[in-house]
Backbone as ProteinMPNN parsed JSONL, in Angstrom:
{"seq_chain_A": "MQRPAPSSAVRAMLRALLKMPHARLLALAGSLSLLSMLAQAADDVGPGQPELSGRKIFALLFLMLGPIKILLPFVDMTEGADAAFRRKLALRAVLFSAAALALAGFIGRTVLANFNVPVSVLALTGGLVLFLVALQTVLQQFAGPTQPRTLRPAPELKWALNPLAFPIIVTPYGIAAIIVFVSLAGDDIAMKLKIAEVVAAILLLNWLAMLFCRRS", "coords_chain_A": {"N_chain_A": [[126.35, 38.99, 163.572], [128.829, 36.643, 162.903], [132.267, 37.278, 162.768], [134.696, 36.51, 160.254], [137.596, 34.45, 160.756], [140.989, 35.751, 160.942], [142.801, 34.305, 159.308], [141.041, 32.998, 157.577], [139.919, 35.172, 156.298], [142.124, 36.162, 154.906], [142.651, 34.043, 153.157], [140.273, 34.108, 151.682], [140.509, 36.594, 150.435], [142.751, 36.158, 148.815], [141.781, 34.15, 147.138], [139.847, 35.602, 145.794], [141.428, 37.449, 144.416], [142.81, 35.727, 142.735], [140.816, 34.971, 141.027], [140.352, 37.142, 139.498], [140.539, 38.186, 136.332], [141.498, 40.549, 135.323], [143.278, 41.604, 137.085], [146.076, 41.794, 136.874], [146.229, 43.484, 134.689], [145.062, 45.83, 135.699], [146.966, 46.5, 137.621], [149.175, 47.001, 135.972], [148.237, 49.146, 134.445], [147.884, 51.097, 136.414], [150.521, 51.348, 137.231], [151.66, 52.414, 134.922], [150.565, 54.997, 134.859], [151.693, 56.021, 137.202], [154.386, 55.874, 136.556], [154.559, 57.849, 134.611], [154.148, 60.089, 136.197], [156.456, 59.875, 137.679], [158.423, 60.325, 135.753], [157.904, 63.015, 135.218], [158.566, 64.072, 137.692], [161.272, 63.517, 137.698], [162.143, 65.366, 135.869], [161.582, 67.745, 137.131], [162.833, 67.735, 139.605], [165.904, 68.117, 141.186], [168.983, 66.151, 141.274], [169.993, 66.175, 143.85], [167.875, 66.858, 145.443], [165.529, 65.209, 146.229], [162.015, 64.807, 146.201], [160.171, 62.882, 146.51], [157.873, 61.083, 148.361], [157.709, 58.514, 150.936], [155.299, 57.158, 150.662], [154.582, 57.511, 147.96], [156.685, 56.193, 146.724], [156.271, 53.601, 147.697], [153.729, 53.05, 146.62], [154.202, 53.003, 143.845], [156.239, 51.006, 143.55], [154.956, 48.843, 144.704], [152.974, 48.159, 142.869], [154.577, 47.42, 140.746], [156.41, 45.523, 141.688], [155.045, 44.036, 143.498], [152.753, 41.624, 145.109], [150.486, 41.128, 143.511], [150.666, 40.321, 140.831], [151.95, 37.946, 141.116], [150.574, 35.862, 142.295], [148.822, 34.089, 140.746], [150.654, 32.857, 138.798], [152.407, 31.589, 140.648], [150.722, 29.81, 141.987], [150.03, 28.134, 139.859], [152.539, 26.98, 139.124], [153.21, 25.571, 141.395], [151.367, 23.628, 141.708], [150.152, 20.722, 143.137], [152.4, 20.426, 144.721], [153.994, 20.08, 147.964], [153.678, 21.777, 151.199], [156.205, 22.348, 152.26], [157.885, 22.451, 150.014], [156.766, 24.673, 148.683], [157.365, 26.697, 150.502], [160.202, 26.714, 150.397], [160.594, 27.367, 147.69], [159.384, 29.903, 147.548], [160.968, 31.37, 149.366], [163.542, 31.268, 148.181], [163.018, 32.559, 145.76], [162.4, 35.146, 146.636], [164.837, 35.881, 147.815], [166.587, 35.811, 145.579], [165.365, 37.851, 144.114], [165.729, 40.051, 145.819], [168.528, 40.269, 145.769], [168.95, 40.919, 143.057], [167.602, 43.397, 142.818], [169.029, 44.937, 144.647], [171.517, 44.96, 143.388], [170.835, 46.338, 141.053], [170.191, 48.816, 142.159], [172.691, 49.611, 143.158], [174.481, 49.711, 140.947], [173.082, 50.976, 138.978], [172.882, 53.838, 138.941], [175.514, 54.53, 138.358], [175.814, 53.433, 135.803], [173.978, 54.98, 134.357], [175.236, 57.468, 134.564], [177.656, 56.999, 133.218], [176.847, 56.51, 130.596], [175.526, 58.801, 130.03], [172.7, 59.035, 130.314], [169.663, 60.584, 130.773], [167.622, 60.745, 133.749], [164.878, 61.086, 133.391], [164.493, 60.083, 130.81], [164.994, 57.359, 131.195], [162.844, 56.759, 132.889], [160.65, 57.245, 131.191], [161.179, 55.329, 129.237], [160.888, 52.967, 130.699], [158.165, 53.257, 131.207], [157.167, 52.959, 128.608], [157.816, 50.274, 128.048], [156.202, 49.11, 129.985], [153.692, 49.867, 129.03], [153.552, 48.372, 126.646], [153.511, 45.771, 127.662], [151.083, 45.852, 129.066], [149.369, 46.307, 126.91], [149.68, 43.911, 125.489], [148.509, 42.19, 127.333], [145.855, 43.017, 127.179], [145.22, 42.379, 124.502], [145.407, 39.617, 124.545], [143.018, 38.813, 125.623], [141.269, 38.749, 123.529], [142.081, 36.747, 121.968], [142.005, 33.565, 120.271], [140.531, 30.355, 121.246], [142.321, 28.703, 123.816], [144.956, 26.224, 123.816], [144.405, 22.82, 124.884], [145.173, 21.947, 128.248], [148.282, 20.629, 128.927], [150.211, 17.867, 130.297], [152.108, 18.8, 133.047], [155.557, 19.251, 133.985], [157.143, 18.0, 136.991], [157.252, 20.195, 139.816], [160.142, 22.272, 140.33], [162.965, 23.443, 142.223], [164.635, 25.135, 140.867], [163.057, 26.839, 139.483], [162.722, 29.013, 141.028], [164.554, 30.993, 140.389], [164.176, 31.437, 137.606], [161.116, 31.015, 136.125], [160.245, 32.633, 138.264], [161.566, 34.579, 140.028], [162.748, 36.143, 138.011], [161.04, 36.716, 135.096], [158.893, 37.438, 136.723], [158.63, 38.485, 139.417], [160.756, 40.444, 139.633], [160.532, 42.803, 137.476], [161.254, 44.295, 134.234], [160.451, 47.038, 134.128], [160.207, 47.485, 136.822], [162.867, 47.341, 137.706], [163.813, 49.576, 136.318], [162.414, 51.585, 137.67], [163.545, 51.385, 140.243], [166.194, 52.166, 139.703], [165.723, 54.794, 138.872], [164.678, 55.958, 141.232], [166.88, 55.695, 142.99], [168.718, 57.257, 141.641], [167.476, 59.758, 141.764], [167.647, 60.115, 144.487], [170.326, 60.682, 144.864], [173.047, 61.68, 146.779], [171.824, 61.414, 149.175], [171.629, 59.714, 151.998], [169.588, 58.994, 153.793], [167.327, 58.996, 152.168], [167.939, 56.907, 150.425], [167.977, 54.781, 152.237], [165.289, 54.765, 152.908], [164.166, 53.951, 150.477], [165.276, 51.371, 150.356], [164.017, 50.208, 152.577], [161.34, 50.243, 151.774], [161.431, 48.524, 149.544], [162.223, 46.16, 150.839], [159.972, 45.737, 152.461], [157.987, 45.26, 150.527], [158.957, 42.942, 149.286], [158.753, 41.242, 151.457], [155.97, 41.128, 151.698], [155.459, 39.835, 149.287], [156.605, 37.329, 149.807], [154.974, 36.425, 151.952], [152.514, 36.331, 150.621], [152.977, 34.294, 148.741], [153.285, 32.163, 150.457], [150.733, 31.736, 151.463], [148.986, 31.516, 149.311], [147.114, 29.293, 147.343], [145.593, 26.805, 145.226], [142.126, 26.627, 145.409]], "CA_chain_A": [[127.021, 38.196, 162.553], [130.167, 36.242, 163.328], [133.328, 37.719, 161.863], [135.587, 35.419, 159.864], [138.931, 34.461, 161.342], [141.936, 36.442, 160.062], [143.35, 33.416, 158.278], [139.996, 32.775, 156.582], [139.784, 36.393, 155.508], [143.27, 36.237, 154.004], [142.445, 33.065, 152.085], [139.192, 34.579, 150.829], [141.031, 37.682, 149.609], [143.633, 35.578, 147.806], [140.951, 33.466, 146.142], [139.207, 36.632, 144.967], [142.437, 37.99, 143.506], [143.136, 34.724, 141.721], [139.709, 34.863, 140.083], [140.23, 38.399, 138.76], [141.369, 38.119, 135.12], [142.039, 41.859, 134.988], [144.079, 42.124, 138.195], [147.39, 42.196, 136.372], [146.046, 44.639, 133.815], [144.847, 47.002, 136.54], [148.251, 46.849, 138.218], [150.028, 47.584, 134.943], [147.721, 50.462, 134.076], [148.232, 52.011, 137.49], [151.97, 51.585, 137.197], [151.945, 53.296, 133.797], [150.262, 56.358, 135.286], [152.675, 56.44, 138.195], [155.669, 56.091, 135.884], [154.492, 59.153, 133.972], [154.384, 61.05, 137.265], [157.862, 59.775, 138.05], [159.202, 61.011, 134.723], [157.745, 64.439, 135.448], [159.35, 64.398, 138.882], [162.688, 63.482, 137.331], [162.445, 66.607, 135.167], [161.411, 68.91, 138.001], [163.581, 67.622, 140.839], [167.334, 67.949, 141.007], [169.492, 64.912, 141.838], [170.26, 66.282, 145.28], [166.698, 67.334, 146.152], [164.39, 64.344, 145.96], [160.801, 65.179, 146.922], [159.26, 61.747, 146.503], [157.615, 60.59, 149.702], [157.699, 57.07, 151.074], [154.026, 56.627, 150.164], [154.628, 57.442, 146.504], [157.623, 55.122, 146.377], [155.621, 52.316, 147.976], [152.631, 52.84, 145.673], [154.75, 52.639, 142.544], [156.95, 49.734, 143.587], [154.012, 47.769, 145.027], [152.327, 47.735, 141.633], [155.556, 46.84, 139.827], [157.125, 44.39, 142.28], [154.218, 43.462, 144.543], [152.246, 40.243, 144.975], [149.277, 40.97, 142.699], [150.975, 39.587, 139.594], [152.688, 36.729, 141.448], [149.726, 34.823, 142.875], [148.378, 33.066, 139.799], [151.775, 32.029, 138.333], [152.946, 30.756, 141.724], [149.773, 28.709, 142.213], [150.137, 27.209, 138.729], [153.793, 26.24, 139.109], [153.339, 24.734, 142.598], [150.213, 22.733, 141.814], [150.526, 19.373, 143.54], [153.575, 20.432, 145.599], [153.661, 20.17, 149.384], [153.917, 23.079, 151.81], [157.645, 22.561, 152.427], [158.434, 22.88, 148.719], [156.31, 26.034, 148.41], [158.134, 27.607, 151.352], [161.556, 26.825, 149.846], [160.535, 28.079, 146.419], [159.087, 31.301, 147.826], [162.117, 32.001, 150.012], [164.613, 31.435, 147.201], [162.619, 33.576, 144.79], [162.524, 36.452, 147.283], [166.263, 36.171, 147.978], [167.098, 36.163, 144.256], [164.819, 39.159, 143.752], [166.402, 41.067, 146.635], [169.893, 40.443, 145.256], [168.89, 41.616, 141.766], [167.215, 44.786, 143.028], [170.16, 45.602, 145.295], [172.523, 45.176, 142.349], [170.341, 47.414, 140.185], [170.323, 50.082, 142.869], [174.094, 49.977, 143.335], [175.209, 50.023, 139.709], [172.238, 51.687, 138.023], [173.237, 55.25, 138.836], [176.807, 54.614, 137.674], [175.596, 53.167, 134.376], [173.338, 56.162, 133.779], [176.227, 58.534, 134.452], [178.659, 56.652, 132.205], [176.263, 56.591, 129.262], [174.849, 60.097, 129.92], [171.266, 58.817, 130.118], [168.872, 61.331, 131.764], [166.693, 59.937, 134.542], [163.546, 61.164, 132.789], [164.461, 59.177, 129.661], [164.848, 56.006, 131.725], [161.477, 56.614, 133.383], [159.747, 57.127, 130.042], [161.432, 54.041, 128.597], [160.201, 51.968, 131.524], [156.73, 53.4, 130.954], [156.868, 52.38, 127.293], [157.828, 48.814, 128.207], [155.006, 48.785, 130.753], [152.545, 50.013, 128.14], [153.528, 47.245, 125.715], [153.071, 44.594, 128.409], [149.65, 46.018, 129.314], [148.673, 46.12, 125.63], [149.671, 42.481, 125.205], [147.519, 41.584, 128.217], [144.532, 43.321, 126.634], [145.014, 41.653, 123.248], [145.242, 38.192, 124.826], [141.615, 38.538, 125.943], [140.525, 38.574, 122.283], [142.682, 35.644, 121.219], [141.155, 32.397, 120.104], [140.573, 29.401, 122.35], [143.652, 28.203, 124.156], [145.164, 24.794, 123.655], [144.129, 22.07, 126.115], [146.272, 21.921, 129.199], [149.076, 19.412, 128.851], [150.807, 17.415, 131.549], [153.23, 19.644, 133.413], [156.621, 18.564, 134.728], [157.111, 18.171, 138.438], [157.856, 21.477, 140.229], [161.558, 22.227, 140.666], [163.424, 24.626, 142.932], [165.316, 26.052, 139.95], [162.084, 27.808, 139.013], [162.795, 30.202, 141.881], [165.297, 32.011, 139.662], [163.46, 31.682, 136.36], [160.623, 32.361, 135.829], [159.578, 33.296, 139.387], [162.242, 35.837, 140.361], [162.877, 36.859, 136.734], [160.692, 38.133, 135.182], [157.595, 37.644, 137.364], [158.758, 39.426, 140.532], [161.626, 41.552, 139.213], [160.165, 43.163, 136.11], [162.137, 45.322, 133.661], [160.047, 48.373, 134.546], [160.514, 47.602, 138.249], [164.288, 47.685, 137.797], [163.936, 50.968, 135.879], [161.932, 52.45, 138.748], [164.547, 51.377, 141.313], [167.327, 52.987, 139.262], [165.283, 56.185, 138.885], [164.591, 56.406, 142.623], [168.224, 55.828, 143.54], [169.335, 58.401, 140.983], [166.872, 60.954, 142.342], [168.135, 60.259, 145.859], [171.651, 61.262, 144.843], [173.899, 61.316, 147.914], [171.006, 61.429, 150.391], [171.62, 58.366, 152.579], [168.278, 58.739, 154.39], [166.401, 58.66, 151.089], [168.278, 55.566, 149.951], [167.509, 53.828, 153.245], [163.837, 54.688, 152.775], [163.895, 53.099, 149.311], [165.595, 49.993, 150.729], [162.972, 49.729, 153.49], [160.131, 49.99, 150.983], [161.658, 47.306, 148.755], [162.205, 45.026, 151.768], [158.588, 45.509, 152.879], [157.245, 44.661, 149.41], [159.423, 41.563, 149.134], [158.153, 40.486, 152.559], [154.579, 40.879, 151.296], [155.505, 38.8, 148.247], [156.88, 36.05, 150.459], [153.776, 36.016, 152.679], [151.473, 35.982, 149.652], [153.286, 32.986, 148.163], [153.082, 31.135, 151.48], [149.307, 31.501, 151.735], [148.145, 31.292, 148.124], [147.023, 27.925, 146.818], [144.358, 26.605, 144.478], [141.051, 26.146, 146.283]], "C_chain_A": [[128.445, 37.894, 162.995], [131.194, 36.638, 162.291], [134.234, 36.561, 161.502], [136.935, 35.556, 160.531], [139.886, 35.146, 160.39], [142.48, 35.561, 158.963], [142.325, 33.14, 157.189], [139.815, 33.996, 155.697], [140.912, 36.532, 154.506], [143.077, 35.278, 152.839], [141.342, 33.52, 151.13], [139.664, 35.694, 149.903], [141.911, 37.133, 148.497], [142.836, 34.864, 146.728], [140.283, 34.475, 145.22], [140.195, 37.219, 143.975], [142.761, 37.016, 142.387], [142.05, 34.614, 140.665], [139.517, 36.132, 139.267], [141.105, 38.352, 137.513], [142.022, 39.444, 134.797], [142.934, 42.405, 136.094], [145.434, 42.598, 137.712], [147.288, 43.424, 135.487], [145.849, 45.905, 134.628], [146.155, 47.461, 137.168], [149.158, 47.527, 137.194], [149.553, 48.972, 134.545], [148.037, 51.489, 135.153], [149.704, 52.34, 137.5], [152.334, 52.53, 136.064], [151.679, 54.745, 134.173], [151.3, 56.874, 136.268], [154.042, 56.672, 137.566], [155.685, 57.432, 135.153], [154.729, 60.256, 134.995], [155.85, 61.054, 137.67], [158.753, 60.468, 137.025], [159.101, 62.522, 134.881], [158.557, 64.89, 136.65], [160.834, 64.42, 138.574], [163.094, 64.751, 136.594], [162.462, 67.806, 136.115], [162.333, 68.912, 139.203], [165.046, 67.407, 140.527], [167.811, 66.69, 141.676], [169.693, 64.979, 143.334], [169.068, 66.704, 146.081], [165.494, 66.458, 145.859], [163.193, 64.732, 146.809], [159.793, 64.041, 146.952], [159.103, 61.218, 147.917], [157.645, 59.071, 149.72], [156.424, 56.452, 150.544], [154.036, 56.503, 148.647], [155.559, 56.323, 146.046], [156.97, 53.765, 146.578], [154.529, 52.031, 146.957], [153.152, 52.375, 144.325], [155.378, 51.258, 142.561], [156.022, 48.575, 143.947], [153.332, 47.261, 143.765], [153.301, 47.029, 140.695], [156.207, 45.581, 140.363], [156.275, 43.609, 143.272], [153.58, 42.139, 144.194], [151.079, 40.056, 144.029], [149.545, 40.094, 141.477], [151.669, 38.266, 139.855], [151.755, 35.559, 141.753], [149.377, 33.714, 141.886], [149.542, 32.24, 139.247], [152.327, 31.108, 139.418], [152.03, 29.568, 142.007], [149.89, 27.678, 141.106], [151.404, 26.359, 138.814], [153.994, 25.356, 140.344], [152.147, 23.797, 142.768], [150.687, 21.301, 142.1], [151.732, 19.299, 144.455], [153.138, 20.563, 147.048], [154.056, 21.538, 149.933], [155.407, 23.368, 151.955], [158.284, 23.045, 151.128], [158.028, 24.31, 148.413], [157.093, 27.044, 149.249], [159.545, 27.806, 150.813], [161.569, 27.638, 148.555], [160.302, 29.57, 146.651], [160.289, 32.016, 148.42], [163.249, 32.25, 149.015], [164.269, 32.52, 146.187], [162.776, 34.978, 145.376], [163.99, 36.838, 147.451], [166.907, 36.55, 146.648], [166.623, 37.56, 143.845], [165.514, 40.272, 144.529], [167.816, 41.328, 146.13], [169.892, 41.228, 143.948], [168.547, 43.085, 141.942], [168.324, 45.574, 143.718], [171.253, 45.91, 144.277], [172.111, 46.311, 141.418], [170.486, 48.767, 140.863], [171.763, 50.549, 142.986], [174.74, 50.441, 142.03], [174.389, 50.848, 138.729], [172.628, 53.138, 137.834], [174.567, 55.424, 138.097], [176.66, 54.398, 136.178], [174.961, 54.37, 133.699], [174.351, 57.285, 133.573], [177.236, 58.249, 133.338], [178.123, 56.816, 130.784], [175.484, 57.886, 129.034], [173.361, 59.952, 129.602], [170.5, 59.62, 131.171], [167.895, 60.415, 132.491], [165.3, 59.941, 133.921], [163.415, 60.237, 131.583], [164.294, 57.737, 130.121], [163.43, 55.765, 132.212], [160.481, 56.447, 132.238], [159.939, 55.806, 129.303], [160.762, 52.914, 129.376], [158.699, 52.04, 131.343], [156.319, 52.815, 129.622], [156.836, 50.856, 127.356], [156.567, 48.364, 128.941], [153.758, 48.872, 129.898], [152.43, 48.827, 127.192], [153.071, 45.966, 126.41], [151.575, 44.661, 128.672], [148.852, 45.8, 128.035], [148.601, 44.64, 125.261], [148.643, 41.759, 126.068], [146.108, 41.814, 127.704], [144.247, 42.481, 125.397], [144.814, 40.16, 123.482], [143.801, 37.838, 125.136], [140.79, 38.276, 124.688], [141.116, 37.467, 121.419], [141.713, 34.475, 121.143], [141.253, 31.459, 121.291], [141.971, 28.844, 122.562], [143.736, 26.693, 123.949], [144.859, 24.063, 124.964], [145.382, 21.943, 126.965], [146.998, 20.574, 129.131], [149.656, 19.06, 130.22], [152.056, 18.235, 131.846], [154.302, 18.829, 134.12], [156.501, 18.836, 136.217], [157.778, 19.48, 138.818], [159.311, 21.294, 140.655], [161.969, 23.526, 141.337], [164.137, 25.615, 142.012], [164.353, 27.087, 139.375], [162.086, 29.069, 139.87], [163.528, 31.337, 141.175], [164.569, 32.421, 138.393], [162.378, 30.621, 136.208], [160.128, 33.162, 137.032], [160.24, 34.619, 139.745], [162.357, 36.737, 139.141], [162.037, 36.138, 135.68], [159.419, 38.42, 135.961], [157.687, 38.671, 138.488], [159.55, 40.65, 140.101], [161.366, 41.823, 137.732], [161.144, 44.192, 135.557], [161.761, 46.732, 134.094], [160.24, 48.569, 136.047], [161.97, 47.966, 138.476], [164.501, 49.134, 137.379], [163.497, 51.919, 136.983], [162.936, 52.511, 139.893], [165.719, 52.284, 140.94], [166.953, 54.468, 139.292], [165.24, 56.72, 140.313], [165.975, 56.633, 143.221], [168.931, 57.024, 142.923], [168.778, 59.709, 141.524], [167.364, 61.193, 143.769], [169.52, 60.888, 145.904], [172.514, 60.745, 145.985], [173.142, 61.333, 149.235], [170.888, 60.007, 150.941], [170.253, 58.02, 153.152], [167.265, 58.33, 153.325], [166.675, 57.256, 150.562], [167.836, 54.497, 150.939], [165.989, 53.666, 153.181], [163.451, 53.798, 151.594], [164.152, 51.638, 149.642], [164.533, 49.415, 151.654], [161.696, 49.4, 152.735], [160.275, 48.704, 150.183], [161.604, 46.076, 149.66], [160.779, 44.701, 152.21], [157.78, 44.838, 151.77], [157.667, 43.213, 149.198], [158.883, 40.678, 150.261], [156.691, 40.159, 152.254], [154.509, 39.801, 150.217], [155.685, 37.42, 148.86], [155.646, 35.535, 151.197], [152.658, 35.599, 151.726], [151.72, 34.61, 149.056], [153.094, 31.856, 149.18], [151.61, 30.76, 151.621], [148.5, 31.152, 150.494], [148.243, 29.842, 147.677], [145.689, 27.781, 146.113], [143.302, 26.002, 145.375], [140.364, 24.918, 145.683]], "O_chain_A": [[129.177, 38.792, 163.412], [131.032, 36.377, 161.099], [134.518, 35.712, 162.347], [137.37, 36.666, 160.837], [139.663, 35.147, 159.179], [142.613, 35.996, 157.819], [142.677, 33.054, 156.013], [139.584, 33.873, 154.494], [140.689, 36.969, 153.377], [143.305, 35.635, 151.683], [141.454, 33.343, 149.917], [139.278, 35.745, 148.735], [141.827, 37.591, 147.358], [143.164, 34.953, 145.545], [140.161, 34.244, 144.017], [139.845, 37.463, 142.821], [142.962, 37.414, 141.24], [142.321, 34.212, 139.533], [138.617, 36.197, 138.43], [142.324, 38.472, 137.633], [143.012, 39.473, 134.065], [143.316, 43.574, 136.041], [145.893, 43.676, 138.091], [148.151, 44.301, 135.525], [146.407, 46.949, 134.289], [146.429, 48.658, 137.242], [149.829, 48.51, 137.507], [150.364, 49.873, 134.331], [148.414, 52.62, 134.846], [150.092, 53.482, 137.75], [153.225, 53.365, 136.222], [152.473, 55.628, 133.846], [151.734, 58.022, 136.18], [154.779, 57.563, 137.989], [156.728, 58.083, 135.086], [155.419, 61.236, 134.714], [156.419, 62.104, 137.967], [159.728, 61.125, 137.391], [160.088, 63.235, 134.702], [159.164, 65.961, 136.632], [161.574, 65.24, 139.117], [164.246, 65.176, 136.674], [163.235, 68.748, 135.94], [162.598, 69.97, 139.774], [165.383, 66.583, 139.677], [167.132, 66.181, 142.567], [169.581, 63.965, 144.023], [169.19, 66.902, 147.29], [164.519, 66.941, 145.284], [163.334, 64.962, 148.01], [158.658, 64.239, 147.386], [160.093, 60.937, 148.593], [157.612, 58.42, 148.676], [156.451, 55.336, 150.027], [153.555, 55.51, 148.102], [155.257, 55.598, 145.098], [157.096, 52.878, 145.733], [154.406, 50.903, 146.477], [152.599, 51.45, 143.73], [155.093, 50.43, 141.696], [156.271, 47.44, 143.541], [153.136, 46.056, 143.611], [152.905, 46.143, 139.937], [156.526, 44.67, 139.599], [156.74, 42.616, 143.832], [153.823, 41.586, 143.121], [150.703, 38.916, 143.757], [148.739, 39.228, 141.138], [151.953, 37.528, 138.911], [152.098, 34.404, 141.503], [149.61, 32.537, 142.16], [149.439, 31.013, 139.224], [152.679, 29.963, 139.133], [152.502, 28.455, 142.239], [149.854, 26.477, 141.372], [151.35, 25.148, 138.6], [154.86, 24.481, 140.338], [151.94, 23.237, 143.845], [151.523, 20.755, 141.379], [152.069, 18.215, 144.929], [152.062, 21.083, 147.339], [154.678, 22.348, 149.244], [155.831, 24.512, 151.792], [159.127, 23.943, 151.143], [158.848, 25.091, 147.933], [157.443, 28.12, 148.765], [160.04, 28.932, 150.772], [162.436, 28.487, 148.35], [160.95, 30.406, 146.02], [160.6, 33.141, 148.029], [163.846, 33.327, 149.009], [165.131, 33.309, 145.8], [163.232, 35.893, 144.69], [164.35, 37.998, 147.251], [167.686, 37.501, 146.587], [167.392, 38.348, 143.295], [165.85, 41.313, 143.964], [168.253, 42.477, 146.071], [170.734, 42.103, 143.749], [169.14, 43.938, 141.282], [168.537, 46.747, 143.409], [171.845, 46.99, 144.298], [172.935, 47.144, 141.039], [170.858, 49.751, 140.223], [172.035, 51.748, 142.921], [175.458, 51.44, 142.008], [174.932, 51.367, 137.753], [172.699, 53.623, 136.705], [174.726, 56.353, 137.306], [177.295, 55.084, 135.378], [175.355, 54.744, 132.595], [174.335, 57.969, 132.55], [177.623, 59.155, 132.601], [178.857, 57.213, 129.879], [174.858, 58.063, 127.989], [172.828, 60.648, 128.738], [170.67, 59.362, 132.362], [167.403, 59.438, 131.926], [164.617, 58.917, 133.923], [162.348, 59.668, 131.353], [163.543, 56.974, 129.515], [162.866, 54.695, 131.98], [159.581, 55.61, 132.306], [158.975, 55.229, 128.8], [160.148, 52.021, 128.792], [158.024, 51.011, 131.325], [155.24, 52.235, 129.506], [155.945, 50.222, 126.792], [155.942, 47.37, 128.572], [152.86, 48.04, 130.024], [151.329, 48.328, 126.957], [152.335, 45.169, 125.829], [150.87, 43.663, 128.525], [147.786, 45.185, 128.062], [147.573, 44.171, 124.773], [147.981, 40.83, 125.606], [145.26, 40.924, 127.78], [143.154, 41.932, 125.256], [144.125, 39.501, 122.703], [143.39, 36.694, 124.941], [139.731, 37.653, 124.762], [140.702, 37.274, 120.276], [140.723, 34.42, 121.873], [141.98, 31.738, 122.244], [142.699, 28.554, 121.613], [142.725, 25.991, 123.914], [145.036, 24.631, 126.042], [146.498, 21.844, 126.454], [146.382, 19.517, 129.265], [149.597, 19.848, 131.164], [152.948, 18.352, 131.006], [153.999, 17.834, 134.779], [155.841, 19.785, 136.641], [158.779, 19.853, 138.205], [159.666, 20.285, 141.264], [161.401, 24.583, 141.064], [164.236, 26.799, 142.333], [164.789, 28.105, 138.837], [161.511, 30.085, 139.478], [163.174, 32.504, 141.337], [164.368, 33.609, 138.137], [162.694, 29.432, 136.168], [159.633, 34.274, 136.85], [159.584, 35.66, 139.768], [162.098, 37.938, 139.215], [162.338, 34.978, 135.399], [158.897, 39.532, 135.881], [156.911, 39.626, 138.516], [159.058, 41.774, 140.198], [161.914, 41.152, 136.857], [161.799, 44.893, 136.328], [162.639, 47.542, 134.395], [160.418, 49.699, 136.502], [162.283, 48.795, 139.33], [165.279, 49.851, 138.009], [164.136, 52.946, 137.208], [163.157, 53.582, 140.458], [166.183, 53.076, 141.761], [167.763, 55.305, 139.689], [165.718, 57.824, 140.573], [166.213, 57.644, 143.881], [169.666, 57.732, 143.612], [169.526, 60.666, 141.723], [167.482, 62.338, 144.207], [169.859, 61.56, 146.878], [172.695, 59.538, 146.146], [173.754, 61.273, 150.301], [170.133, 59.192, 150.41], [169.797, 56.884, 153.019], [166.449, 57.435, 153.543], [165.742, 56.502, 150.285], [167.374, 53.429, 150.537], [165.465, 52.569, 153.376], [162.528, 52.99, 151.692], [163.37, 50.763, 149.272], [164.182, 48.242, 151.526], [161.043, 48.396, 153.019], [159.355, 47.887, 150.144], [161.008, 45.063, 149.293], [160.415, 43.531, 152.324], [156.977, 43.946, 152.042], [156.822, 42.35, 148.955], [158.591, 39.502, 150.044], [156.229, 39.049, 152.52], [153.612, 38.958, 150.229], [155.007, 36.465, 148.483], [155.303, 34.358, 151.091], [151.941, 34.634, 151.986], [150.779, 33.835, 148.879], [152.777, 30.727, 148.806], [151.282, 29.6, 151.87], [147.432, 30.551, 150.608], [149.324, 29.254, 147.642], [144.759, 28.545, 146.37], [143.54, 24.987, 146.029], [139.434, 24.377, 146.282]]}, "name": "protein", "num_of_chains": 1, "seq": "MQRPAPSSAVRAMLRALLKMPHARLLALAGSLSLLSMLAQAADDVGPGQPELSGRKIFALLFLMLGPIKILLPFVDMTEGADAAFRRKLALRAVLFSAAALALAGFIGRTVLANFNVPVSVLALTGGLVLFLVALQTVLQQFAGPTQPRTLRPAPELKWALNPLAFPIIVTPYGIAAIIVFVSLAGDDIAMKLKIAEVVAAILLLNWLAMLFCRRS"}
């Protein structure tokens, strides 16, 4: 049996993800479980002794900031656009997202310290927000028939900031997770660099996913 070309396999995987109505729900449910684990870790681990491995950080942030929830919205908003426009939109969205996450990492720990907010409370709050989003996704499946699709405006590059970067890529619970990780890292530079590498890798995956996804 002849094996499909890598590019064909990638396109087939993206088409399968786009046809999964529960893909976002699965990602949110997994993130909720991981956030509960993170809250427990925040209680058990001191600020100067982070024990979270790179794999756990990647697993959590991939579900919260990764490409699974981006594919369908990006395909919808770029319908009818050419490849050059999609590349520009994807690049700008990733750059905006990187700037927002870097800002959250830099000032998040200071804000927590100034307002005396425990890391575990932030983790549980992010989990609550995540639960409400997942619940809304479930309830939408039982809603009545949707309105017929109206004519959409032409795609614009300003969509890279809103809604693509915020809130599709950079979610509120994703920002909460970044702040929690940075707070757990404390003054450990190596741990902070590991978090930055994981975030950069996920944003790169987001960019590649947006480049290849399109309506079949």
